[in-house]
C-alpha positions in Angstrom: -5.9 -21.9 -9.8 -4.5 -18.5 -10.7 -3.3 -15.9 -8.3 -4.0 -12.1 -8.5 -2.1 -9.8 -6.2 -3.2 -6.2 -5.9 -1.2 -3.4 -4.1 -3.8 -0.6 -3.8 -1.8 2.4 -2.5 -2.7 6.0 -2.0 -1.1 7.1 -5.3 -1.1 4.0 -7.5 -2.8 0.6 -7.7 -0.6 -2.2 -9.1 -1.8 -5.7 -10.0 -0.1 -8.9 -11.1 -1.5 -12.2 -12.2 0.5 -15.4 -11.9 0.0 -19.2 -11.9 0.6 -21.1 -8.7 4.3 -21.6 -9.6 4.8 -17.9 -9.9 5.0 -17.4 -13.6 3.7 -13.9 -14.5 0.7 -13.9 -16.8 -0.1 -10.2 -16.7 0.5 -6.9 -15.0 -1.6 -3.8 -14.6 -1.4 -0.2 -13.2 -4.3 2.2 -12.3 -4.9 5.2 -10.1 -5.1 5.5 -6.3 -7.1 2.8 -4.4 -7.1 4.2 -0.8 -10.6 3.3 0.4 -10.6 6.3 2.8 -11.4 8.5 -0.2 -14.2 6.4 -1.6 -15.0 2.8 -2.1 -16.1 3.3 -5.7 -12.8 5.0 -6.6 -10.8 2.2 -4.9 -12.8 -0.6 -6.5 -12.6 1.1 -9.9 -8.8 1.2 -9.7 -8.6 -2.4 -8.6 -10.8 -3.6 -11.5 -8.9 -1.5 -14.1 -5.5 -2.9 -13.0 -6.9 -6.4 -12.7 -8.6 -6.1 -16.1 -5.2 -5.2 -17.7 -3.7 -8.4 -16.2 -6.6 -10.6 -17.5 -6.4 -9.0 -20.9 -2.7 -9.8 -21.2 -3.4 -13.4 -20.1 -6.2 -13.8 -22.6 -8.7 -14.2 -19.8 -11.8 -12.4 -18.6 -13.5 -11.6 -15.3 -15.7 -14.6 -15.8 -12.8 -16.9 -15.1 -13.6 -18.7 -11.8 -10.1 -19.9 -11.1 -8.7 -16.7 -9.7 -7.8 -16.3 -6.0 -7.2 -12.6 -5.4 -5.5 -10.8 -2.5 -6.4 -7.1 -2.4 -3.9 -5.2 -0.2 -5.5 -1.8 0.0 -4.5 1.5 1.7 -7.0 2.6 4.3 -8.2 -0.8 5.3 -8.5 -0.1 9.0 -11.9 1.2 10.1 -14.2 -1.7 10.7 -17.1 0.0 8.9 -14.9 0.4 5.8 -13.6 -3.1 6.1 -17.1 -4.5 6.2 -18.1 -2.5 3.1 -15.0 -3.8 1.2 -15.7 -7.4 2.2 -19.4 -7.1 1.1 -18.5 -6.0 -2.4 -19.3 -8.5 -5.2 -15.9 -9.2 -6.6 -15.6 -11.2 -9.9 -13.1 -13.7 -8.5 -13.4 -17.2 -7.1 -11.9 -16.2 -3.7 -10.9 -12.8 -2.3 -8.6 -12.0 0.6 -8.8 -8.4 1.9 -5.8 -7.0 3.9 -4.0 -3.7 4.3 -1.2 -2.6 2.0 1.1 -2.3 5.1 0.5 -5.9 6.2 1.0 -7.2 2.7 4.2 -5.2 2.4 5.5 -6.7 5.7 4.7 -10.2 4.4 6.5 -9.4 1.1 9.5 -7.7 2.7 10.3 -10.7 4.9 9.1 -13.5 2.6 6.4 -14.5 5.2 8.9 -14.6 8.1 8.8 -12.5 11.2 10.0 -8.9 10.8 8.8 -5.3 10.5 8.5 -2.6 7.9 8.0 1.2 7.9 6.4 2.5 4.8 7.4 6.1 3.9 5.5 7.0 0.9 2.4 9.2 0.4 1.5 8.1 3.9 3.6 6.5 6.7 2.9 3.4 8.8 4.8 0.8 10.8 3.9 -2.9 10.8 5.3 -5.9 12.4 4.5 -9.6 12.3 5.9 -11.5 15.3 5.0 -15.1 16.0 1.9 -14.9 14.0 0.7 -11.6 15.6 0.3 -8.3 13.8 1.3 -5.0 15.3 0.5 -1.7 13.8 2.1 1.7 14.6 0.7 4.9 13.0 -0.8 5.1 9.6 -4.2 6.5 10.7 -4.4 8.8 7.7 -3.3 12.3 6.8 -3.6 15.0 8.3 -4.1 13.5 11.8 -1.4 10.9 11.4 1.1 9.7 8.7 3.8 12.0 10.1 7.1 11.9 8.2 5.4 10.9 5.0 5.4 12.6 1.6 2.0 14.2 2.3 3.3 15.5 5.7 6.4 16.9 4.0 4.4 18.6 1.4 2.1 20.2 3.9 5.0 21.4 6.1 6.7 22.8 3.0 3.7 24.9 1.9 3.3 26.1 5.5 6.9 27.4 5.4 6.3 29.0 2.0 3.6 31.1 3.7 5.9 31.8 6.6 8.5 33.1 4.1 5.9 35.1 2.3 5.0 36.8 5.6 8.7 37.5 6.5 8.7 35.1 9.4 11.6 33.0 7.9 14.0 33.5 5.0 13.4 32.3 1.5 15.3 29.2 0.3 15.5 27.7 -3.2 13.1 24.9 -2.3 10.5 27.3 -0.9 10.8 29.6 -4.0 10.3 26.6 -6.3 7.1 25.6 -4.5 5.8 29.1 -4.4 6.4 29.5 -8.1 4.3 26.4 -8.6 1.3 28.4 -7.4 2.2 31.5 -9.4 3.7 33.1 -6.4 0.2 33.7 -5.1 -0.5 32.8 -1.4 -4.2 32.7 -2.1 -3.7 30.0 -4.7 -2.0 27.9 -2.0 -4.9 28.4 0.4 -7.4 27.5 -2.3 -5.4 24.4 -3.3 -5.1 23.1 0.3 -8.8 23.2 0.8 -9.3 20.4 -1.7 -5.9 18.8 -2.0 -5.6 15.1 -1.2 -2.6 13.4 0.4 -1.1 12.4 -2.9 -1.3 16.1 -4.0 0.7 17.2 -1.0 3.0 14.3 -1.7 4.0 15.7 -5.1 5.9 18.4 -3.3 8.0 16.0 -1.3 10.6 15.3 -4.0 11.4 19.0 -4.2 12.3 18.9 -0.4 14.2 15.6 -0.6 16.3 16.9 -3.6 17.0 20.3 -2.0 18.1 18.6 1.3 20.9 17.0 -0.6 22.0 20.5 -1.7 22.1 21.8 1.9 18.9 23.8 1.5 18.4 24.7 5.2 14.6 24.4 5.3 14.7 21.2 3.3 17.2 19.6 5.6 15.2 20.8 8.6 12.1 19.1 7.2 13.9 15.9 6.3 15.3 15.7 9.9 11.9 16.4 11.4 10.4 13.7 9.1 13.1 11.3 10.2 12.3 12.0 13.9 8.8 10.7 13.3 10.0 7.6 11.5 12.6 7.0 14.3 9.7 7.0 16.8 7.9 4.3 14.8 11.2 2.3 14.5 11.8 2.6 18.3 8.3 1.3 19.1 8.7 -1.7 16.7 12.2 -2.5 18.1 10.6 -2.3 21.6 8.1 -5.0 20.5 11.0 -7.3 19.8 11.7 -6.7 16.1 15.3 -7.5 15.0 14.7 -6.9 11.2 13.2 -3.8 9.8 12.8 -2.8 6.2 12.1 0.7 4.9 9.6 0.8 2.0 7.7 3.4 -0.1 8.7 6.1 -2.5 10.7 8.1 0.1 12.5 5.2 1.8 15.8 5.9 0.1 15.6 9.6 0.8 14.8 9.3 4.5 17.3 6.5 5.3 20.4 8.8 5.7 18.6 10.9 8.3 17.5 8.0 10.6 18.9 7.3 14.0 21.6 4.8 14.7 19.1 2.6 16.5 16.9 2.4 13.5 19.8 1.9 11.1 21.1 -1.0 13.3 18.1 -3.2 12.4 17.6 -2.2 8.8 17.6 -5.0 6.2 16.9 -4.9 2.5 13.3 -6.0 1.7 13.0 -9.4 0.0 9.8 -8.2 -1.8 7.1 -5.6 -1.7 3.4 -5.3 -1.1 2.6 -6.9 -4.4 4.7 -10.0 -3.8 3.2 -10.1 -0.3 -0.3 -10.1 -1.7 0.6 -12.9 -4.1 2.1 -14.9 -1.2 -1.1 -14.5 0.8 -3.2 -15.5 -2.2 -1.0 -18.6 -2.8 -1.5 -19.8 0.8 -5.3 -19.5 0.4 -5.2 -21.3 -3.0 -3.2 -24.1 -1.5 -5.7 -24.6 1.3 -8.6 -24.6 -1.2 -6.8 -27.2 -3.5 -6.1 -29.4 -0.5 -9.7 -29.1 0.6 -10.9 -30.0 -2.9 -8.5 -32.9 -3.1 -9.7 -34.3 0.3 -13.3 -34.0 -0.8 -12.6 -35.8 -4.1 -10.7 -38.6 -2.2 -13.6 -39.2 0.1 
């Protein structure tokens, strides 16, 4: 059997095809695969990334040896989960899970531990004695505090405050305002259709400016860290002793975290993609054992 791992995030979908010993046969990258913004878009990204893997390996979607684990952002609502599971995937076996759970499996190599993803969105996840615990990650704008999308939204809010004379201008706010042609109406029009990943494109401006003591940028990074600290405190309260930060803003947010959060931080052993492959491997092993037993009898 062959293993296909897919990390379908809110910004990028990554895929990797390996054999059961872990040798990489192909890799692929596509657009966002968050199912909250459309199953068709999510499935299309998965198939594009998977197709790149198969092409590199000299295979096609008709190959019936592939066990795939699809770790997708937005896999939470039971209605969406049911729709995802009912899709006719061109693989021998498919496991559906969230990108957060897969990231936790990857970060701790299948052992107990917890993660906080700080990327386009934010979520905490723990696996303790076989049980899963989730904190946050219900989707922007009602959740995902401290994330890139949250930072971007708070930043444009402060740009409008500065435009109205409520707070002073800083270099980061001016940079963002100039992105919109220094037109507040352009910001309003943009926010009416912008997705989380669009807001997230503004987060690096804030993270970079915070290192240069931009007062608004530092305020926002500290506020973001407070939200992440709350998630960390909850996970620690559940009994977690190992916590890994993951996601595109993990490095930037780490210096602003509380001493409590920092005390349990460990470097992740892997990521959501390696976690997906690990989950696929477990299923493949069970299938092969079942086939071997049937043959023996």
